[in-house]
N, C-alpha and C positions, 0 to 999 in steps of 0.2 A: 275372298271370303274371310271374315274376321272371326276365327274360331276361338273357343274358350281354351285356356291354357291347361285346364284340368276338369275332371268330372265334378269336383267339389265346386268350382266356379260356376259350372253349368247348372248344377242343382240349386246353387244359391240364387241364380237368376230365375230358375223355374219357381222356387219358393217365394220370390218376391211378388208373385201374382196372387190375385184373390183365390182362396182355397176354400170352396164350399164343402169339402170333406171335413174341414176343421170348424168352420162357421156355417151352420146350416142355413140355406136360403129360405126365405118365406116365399109365399106364392107371388108376392109383388116383386121380390128381388130375383126370382128364378130367371136365369138368362134365357133368351130366345136362341134359336138356331142360326140367326142372321150372321153372328160373328164367325161361326163355324163355316158356313157356306162361303163367306167372304174370304176367309183365310185360305180354305181349300182351293178356291178359284185362283188366288194369287199363286198358289203352288202347283197349278195344273190339274186340279181335281183328281188326285191319286185314287180316291175311293171308287171312281168309275172304272178303274182297271182291275178291280178285285171282286170276285164273287164272295158271298158271305153268308154266314148263319148268325143271327142275332138273338141273344138270350136275355129275357127279363124274368122277373119273379120276386115276390117278397122274400122267399127263402129257396134254397136249392140251386140257384143259378150258377154259383161258383163250381159246385161239384158236377153239375150237368155240363157246364163248359169244358171241364177237364175230361169228362167221359167222351164227349163229342170229338174233342181234339184227338184223344188217343185212338178212337175208332177210325177216324179219317187218316191218321198217320199209318195205322196198320193196313188200311185199304190202299196205301201207296201214294197218298197225296202229300204235297208240301203245304204245311198248315201254319198260318199265323194265328196267334192267340193274344187277345187283349183282355185283361181282367183288372178288377179293382175291388177293394183296396189291396195294397201289398202288406205283407207281415213285417218284413225286415228291410228289403231293398226295393227301390223304385224299379229296378230292372226286372223284378218278378212280374210286372204288369204286361210286358211285351216279350213274346217268345216266338220262335219258329221251330217247328217239330220238337217242341218241348225244351229247347235250349234258350235260356234267358238271353236277352240282348246284352252284348258285351258293353263294358264301361266305355270303351273308346267309340263304339258306334252310337251309343246313347249321347255321349258328349258331342259328337259330330252332328247328330240330328238336332240337338237343342241349339247348336251354333247356327245351323241353317235356319231354324225358326226365329232366332233372335235377329238375324240379318233380314229375313223376310218380314218381320213383324212391323217394320216401319211402313209397309204397304198394306197391312191389314186394315180394313175399314173401321173396326172397333178392337179394343184390347181384348185378349182372350184370358180366361181363367186358367189356373194351374191344370185342372182336369181337362179342359179343352185343349191345351197345349200338348198334353200327354196323348190325347186321342189323335190329334193331328200327327204327332211323331209316330205313333203306331201305324197309322194308314200310310204315311210316307215310307216307312220301313218295309211294310208288306208289299207296297208297289215296287220299291227298289229291288226287293228280293224275289219278285215275281212268284208270290205264293199262289197256289191253286185255289185256296180258300182261306178266308179270315173268319175265325170264330170269335165273336165280339160280345162281351158281357156288358150289359147296361150298368151304369153307375147308380142312378136312382130313377125309378119310374119307367118312362119310355118316350112319351111324346116329345118332351122338351129336354131329354137327356142328350148330352153332347155327342153320344155315339149314333144318334138317330139321323145320320146323314148318309148312311151306307146303302140304303135300298136293298135290303137283304133278300136272297132267294128263299130262305127259310126263316120264319119268325117263331120263336119258342117262348111260351108263358108257362113257367113251372108251377108256381102257386100264387095265390092272391090272399093276403090277410092285411090287418091294420098295421101299418108302419109308415114312417115319414109323412104323417098326416098333415103336418104344416106345409108340405109341398104338394102332396098328391091328392089330398081330399080326406074327408071325414068318414067315408063309408067304403066298404069293399067294392061297391058298384062304381064309385068314382075312381078308386084305385085301378080297378080292372080296365076302365075306359082309358086311363092314362097309359097303362102298360100296353094295351092293344094298339097304341099309337105307333108302335114299331112295325106294324104290318104294312107292307108295300104292295103296290099293284102287281099281280101275278105271283105273289109269294105263296108258299105252302105254310100253313100255320099249324104248329104242334102245341096243343093245349094239355096241361097237366090235370091233376085231380081237382077240378074246380066244381063248384055247385052248378046246378042246371041254370040258375039265374045268371051266374057270371059267364057260363058258356054262351048263353043267349046274347049277352052283351058283346062278346068277342065275335060271335057269328055275324051279328049286325054290322059291326065295324069292318070286318073282313069283306062282307058283301059290298059295303059302301065304297071301298077302295079297289074293288074287283080283284081280290086275292084269288089264287087258283082253287084252293080248298082248305078246309079246316079238319084236322084230325084230333080227336078227343080221347083222352085216357079213359079206359073202361068201355069205350064204344068201338073205336077204330083200332086201338092197340091197347096193351096193358100187361098185367102180371097175373099169372094163375097160381104161382107158388112164390113165396118170399119168406125164407126161413133163415134163422141164425146158422152160420157156419164158422168153422175155425178161421179167424182172420177177416170175417166180413159176412156177406149174405150169399145164399144160394137161391137163384130165382129162375123161373120159367117165364119167358116173354113171348107175346104173340102180337101179330098185326094181321091185316087182311090177307097177306100172301105167305107168311112164314111163321114158324114157331121155333123158338130157341130154348132148348132144355138144359138144365143143370149149368146155368151160367154163373160163374163165380165173380162176385163183385167185392173187391178187397177193401170195402169201406163199411163202417158200422151203422146200424139203424135201419128199420124198415123203410124209411124215406129214401135210402140209397137204392133199394130195389126198384122203387117207382122212378127215381131219377135215371136209373139205367134204362128202363123202358122208354122214357122220354128221349134219352140220348140216341138210342137205336132208331127210334122212329124219325128223329130229326136228321140223322145221318143218311138213312135210307131215302128220305125225301129229297135231300140234297143231291145224292148220287143218281137218283132216278131208278134204282134197282135195290134189291134187298142184299145186304151183306150175308156172306156165308157164315155158318156156325163157327168155323175155325177163326175167321177174322174177328168175330164178336168176342170169342173166348180170349184170344191173344190180346186184342185191344183193351178190353176191360181189365185184364190181369195187370196191366201196366199203370193203372190209374193211382195217382197219389194226390191227396188234397190236404196239404199242411194246414193245421189250425181248425179242421172240421172233424170232430170226434177223433182226433189223432191220439193214439196211444203212445206215450213216451216211455212208460215203464210199467213193471208188473208187481213189484214188491217195495212200496205199495203200488197199487194200480194208479197211474197218473195219466190224465186225459186233459186235452185242451180243446176247447170249441168256442168259436166266435159268436155264438147265439146272442142276439141283442134285442130280441122282441119276444113277446109271449108265445107266439107260434113256434119260434125256433127253440125256446127253452122247453116247450112241451115235447118236441121231437127228441131233444137230447135226453130228457127224463125217460121217455119211452124206450129209447135205445139202451140206456144204462140199466133200466129195470129188466129189460128182456135179455140183454146179452152179456151182462156183467154182474157177478155176484161176489160180494166181499163180506167178511166177517167183522171187520174193524170199523172204525169211525169214518164217516164221509165228510170231507172238509172241502169248502168252497174257497177259492181265491177269486174275488169278483169285484168288478167296477163297471160303471155305466156312464153313458153320456146323458146330458140333460134332455128332457122331453120324453124320457122312458117312464114306464110305470114299474118301479122296482118290485112291488108286491106281486104284480101279475107275472113278471119274469121269474121270480124266485119261488112262487107257489108250487109249480110242478116238481121243483127240485126238493123243497121241503117235504113234499108228499111221499118221496121215495127215500127219505131218511137222512138227508143232510142235516147235521147238527150244529155246524159252526161255519160262519161266513167270515173270512178274513178280507176286509174291504180295502181296495186300493183305488185311489183316485186317478183316472187316466190322465196322461200328459196331453191335455187338450183344453182349449178355452171353453169347450162345451162340457167339461167334466161335471158329473153330478156330485154334489158334496157327499162325503162319506156318511155324514150324520143322517142324510135323507135315506140312504140305503139301509143303514143300521136300524132306523125306525121300522122299516118294512120287515127286516130280518127278525126283530124282537116281536112284532106282531104276528109273525108266523111261527113263533115258538122256538126259534133257533138262537144260539149264542152269536154275538158279533165281536169282532176285534178290529179296531181302526188304528190309523196312524202309521202304517207300514208301507214301504214302497214295494214294487213287484218282486224284486229279489229277496227282500226280507220276508215278505208274505209267503213266498214260495218255500223258503227254508222252514218257516214256522209250520206251514201246512204239512210238509213232509215229516217233520218231527212229531206232530200231533197225530198223524194218520197211522204211523207205525207200519210194520211190514204187511199187515193184513188189512189195511184200510184203503181208502180212495180219495185221491185229490183231483178236483176238477177246477180248472181255470176257465172263466167264462165271463159273459156280460158285455164285452166289447173287444174288438180286435186291438184297441189301444191298450188294453190290459193283457190280452192273450199274447201279443207279440213279445213284450218284455218278460212276461212270466214264462213263456215257452223257452226263451234263451236261458233264463235263470234255472228252470227246472232241468233242462238237458245238462247244464253244467254241474248242477248239484247231484244229479243221478250218476253222471260219469265219474264223480269223485267218490261214490259210495262203494 
């Protein structure tokens, strides 16, 4: 076996492949699953050795994935988790029982893929290679279950080769329309493509029309059953608590009272209900209250309404679409009160509607947007965001990189203000590092 001499060399090889996370595919360019199936066949179809839970959704899938993972670990299972994108390290995408894959193991896995790639029927993209690496790792490590987060959509996503026991659809709203479709109905159909024969389907807080679409697709592939938020399971109480949410969750066979969810925003209470329903469906029995309490208490989701500091209040969140921004605004308005200025550090990728994303934040009193262009070929020009900022009655500042913008935001907010870094994980990641360093020095 011709192994890489270092992880740096392995990642350079990985990065030499087409990266649809940096260059968005169109409908015509969207890869099929033939390459994935062909590569996995060469490698012995490791996905067939793994039971799995598959999570999709316009928003909420990352937090829900983290909660499901934590609940399953607390239930005593060995759990592999595959997520995307990462904030700082590629290793963040692949974990077992919450421990990130080591540099050496990732290096070895990529070496195996390079050796095998000469036999693949078609070249794989960067995301496809990482997906194959995760499935190989989970099979090697004999996990009891893999919790797999979709990259984009569902039907044609590279993860849709696993034939999951449980399929989860958290939310459906307009996003990635150049790939998934122009309406929520089209997007729902694409996301429902992860439903496999015999699977239990857990559906979040969707409209009746979208639930009907999911129901129809589930029947068409002979899924086991569909459980819908508000009908088959849900939340009867969802209130602010110190450090997160306090929720009461129900399903047809159990009721969980006073569950502490250490994440911010009403949406996290709903995500907790989805996670409990999905975990119970996978196990085939309901978790006890002690397992639910202990499992959710351990959940951490960096970059999602993550509080980095208190004076000023400093929060980072990767919201990148109008629905996500609305959720962030609601969470800030309900759970956080500041007397000083509210400052944004914001940047976006092209194809977004900056006014629609910024409008909920302007409505709760943000007065200044310090605009950072993401380090991506898809970066939206700062001037385009600035025009939306001005139209919403806010002040804008352009021309700074993420570290400089972070310092400027802290200085302008003062001890009693609020700094929020948002708009894209390509902005949140460098801003998070800079803000943590700046806060540590204060």
